[in-house]
C-alpha positions in Angstrom: -2.5 -26.5 -4.4 0.4 -28.1 -5.7 3.7 -26.0 -6.8 7.2 -27.1 -8.2 10.1 -24.7 -6.4 12.0 -23.0 -7.9 15.7 -21.9 -6.4 17.4 -19.0 -8.4 18.3 -19.8 -12.3 14.8 -20.4 -12.0 15.0 -24.7 -12.3 12.6 -26.9 -10.5 13.9 -28.7 -6.8 10.8 -29.9 -5.2 7.0 -28.9 -5.1 5.0 -27.9 -2.0 1.1 -28.0 -1.1 -0.4 -24.2 -0.8 -2.8 -24.6 2.3 -6.2 -24.6 0.5 -7.7 -22.3 3.7 -4.9 -19.6 2.4 -5.1 -19.5 -1.4 -7.9 -21.3 -2.6 -10.4 -19.1 -0.2 -14.0 -18.2 -1.6 -13.5 -14.9 -3.6 -15.1 -12.2 -2.1 -14.7 -9.2 -4.4 -16.5 -6.8 -2.0 -13.9 -7.4 1.4 -11.2 -6.9 -1.2 -12.6 -3.9 -2.5 -13.3 -3.3 1.3 -10.4 -3.5 2.3 -8.6 -1.6 -0.7 -10.2 1.5 0.1 -9.9 1.2 4.3 -5.9 1.0 3.2 -6.3 3.7 0.5 -8.2 5.8 3.3 -6.1 5.5 6.4 -3.2 6.2 4.0 -4.6 10.1 3.3 -3.0 12.5 5.9 -5.6 14.6 6.5 -3.0 17.3 7.5 -4.7 20.0 4.7 -5.5 23.7 5.8 -6.1 27.0 4.9 -6.4 29.5 7.0 -9.3 31.2 8.6 -10.4 34.5 8.7 -8.4 34.8 12.4 -6.0 33.3 11.3 -4.7 35.4 8.4 -2.0 38.3 9.4 -2.9 41.5 9.5 -6.6 43.8 10.6 -7.1 45.4 14.2 -8.0 48.4 12.2 -11.1 49.9 10.4 -9.5 49.9 6.2 -12.5 53.5 6.2 -14.7 54.8 8.2 -18.3 53.7 7.5 -19.3 57.2 6.2 -18.5 59.6 3.9 -16.3 57.9 1.1 -18.3 56.1 -1.2 -17.4 52.7 -0.5 -18.5 50.0 0.6 -18.2 49.5 4.1 -15.4 47.0 5.2 -14.5 46.3 8.9 -11.6 44.1 8.3 -8.8 43.2 5.9 -9.0 39.5 6.8 -12.3 39.2 5.3 -13.0 36.6 3.7 -13.7 38.7 0.9 -10.4 40.8 1.0 -7.3 39.4 -1.7 -4.9 37.9 1.5 -8.4 37.9 3.4 -9.1 34.6 5.5 -10.6 32.0 4.4 -14.2 30.1 4.1 -15.1 26.4 4.0 -11.9 24.9 3.0 -10.1 21.9 4.2 -9.1 22.0 8.0 -7.3 18.8 9.2 -8.8 15.6 10.0 -9.2 11.9 9.9 -9.2 10.0 7.0 -9.2 6.5 9.0 -11.6 3.6 8.4 -12.7 0.5 10.5 -12.7 -3.0 9.6 -12.7 -5.5 11.6 -9.8 -8.1 12.0 -11.2 -11.1 10.8 -12.4 -8.9 7.5 -9.5 -7.9 6.7 -8.0 -11.6 6.6 -10.1 -13.2 4.8 -9.3 -10.8 2.1 -6.3 -11.1 2.0 -7.2 -14.8 2.1 -9.3 -13.9 -0.9 -7.0 -11.5 -2.9 -4.5 -14.2 -2.2 -6.4 -16.8 -3.9 -7.5 -14.7 -6.7 -3.3 -14.6 -7.3 -2.6 -18.8 -7.0 -5.8 -19.1 -9.6 -5.0 -17.2 -11.9 -1.0 -18.9 -12.2 0.2 -16.0 -11.2 1.9 -17.5 -7.4 6.2 -18.7 -7.8 7.4 -19.7 -5.1 11.3 -20.4 -4.3 13.6 -22.0 -1.8 15.6 -19.4 -1.2 15.7 -15.7 -1.4 19.5 -15.4 -1.0 21.8 -12.6 -1.8 25.6 -12.3 -1.0 25.6 -8.8 -1.3 23.5 -5.9 -3.9 23.3 -6.5 -7.5 20.6 -3.7 -9.1 21.9 -6.1 -12.9 21.1 -10.0 -10.4 18.7 -9.0 -9.3 17.4 -8.4 -12.9 18.7 -11.5 -13.9 16.9 -14.3 -11.3 13.0 -12.2 -11.8 14.1 -13.1 -15.5 14.6 -16.5 -14.8 11.8 -16.7 -12.1 9.4 -16.2 -15.5 8.5 -12.5 -14.3 8.4 -10.6 -16.9 5.8 -7.5 -15.2 5.4 -6.1 -11.6 6.6 -8.6 -9.2 5.8 -8.4 -5.3 9.2 -10.0 -2.9 7.1 -11.3 0.1 10.6 -12.9 2.5 9.9 -14.1 5.7 12.8 -11.6 7.5 13.8 -8.2 6.1 16.9 -8.9 4.0 19.0 -5.9 2.5 20.9 -7.0 -0.3 17.5 -8.0 -1.5 16.0 -5.2 -0.5 18.9 -2.5 -2.2 19.3 -5.0 -5.9 15.6 -4.1 -6.5 15.2 -1.0 -5.1 16.2 0.7 -8.5 13.5 -1.8 -10.6 10.6 0.3 -10.8 8.7 -2.3 -10.9 9.8 -5.0 -8.6 9.2 -4.5 -4.6 10.3 -6.1 -1.5 7.8 -7.0 1.3 7.9 -8.7 4.9 5.6 -11.4 4.7 3.7 -9.1 8.0 2.4 -7.0 6.1 0.8 -9.0 3.1 -1.9 -6.4 2.1 -4.6 -6.4 -0.3 -3.2 -3.3 -2.8 0.7 -4.5 -3.3 -1.6 -8.7 -3.6 -3.7 -6.7 -6.6 -1.5 -4.7 -7.3 1.9 -6.5 -8.7 1.3 -9.1 -11.3 3.7 -11.9 -10.7 3.8 -12.5 -6.3 7.4 -14.4 -5.8 7.1 -16.4 -2.1 10.0 -17.7 -0.1 9.1 -21.1 1.2 9.8 -19.7 4.5 7.2 -16.6 4.2 4.5 -19.8 3.1 5.3 -20.5 7.4 5.0 -16.9 8.3 2.1 -16.6 6.1 0.0 -19.8 7.6 0.4 -18.1 11.0 -1.7 -15.1 10.8 -3.8 -16.1 8.6 -4.7 -20.1 9.0 -8.3 -20.3 9.7 -6.8 -22.3 12.8 -4.9 -19.1 13.6 
């Protein structure tokens, strides 16, 4: 697949042939779904916790004698049926992590990139360089590149000026090419790739990698 390489003013300055094994790979929806579910599950901290009757404050002495009061028997103020007592069958700390083989994860990424390429939602930029962080300049760049919706800027390496310029834009995010993921690829309408980031992606998603 051949695409135009644009500068930051939106003018085509060159052409590039995208690797077919990455951007024209078989689209496997079930694999992308599995990768997405795994990513969301692994982001779940699982630190929710409630206190059992052995952890809440109070208790110790028997509230009242066993017989003769006319009230129900009670052995502890920490009983789950008491206000302020412990809780039963409630959330406890656990891990939600899911495993997925590396080759399956990479195949899911190739599928996601192929979907974006097939839908014409990939824009190639020669170099994403900014002298200083300026949000209004970033807005102009995105408009020149034809991006009107949610945009994901994929960079070959961290660039503070670019990241800070897009930080206040709700629909724009920067991402290191080494950390591509299915959630971001499918969650943003336009994927803006810097030319150098394609080599980074090819280094680990290429079929020969």
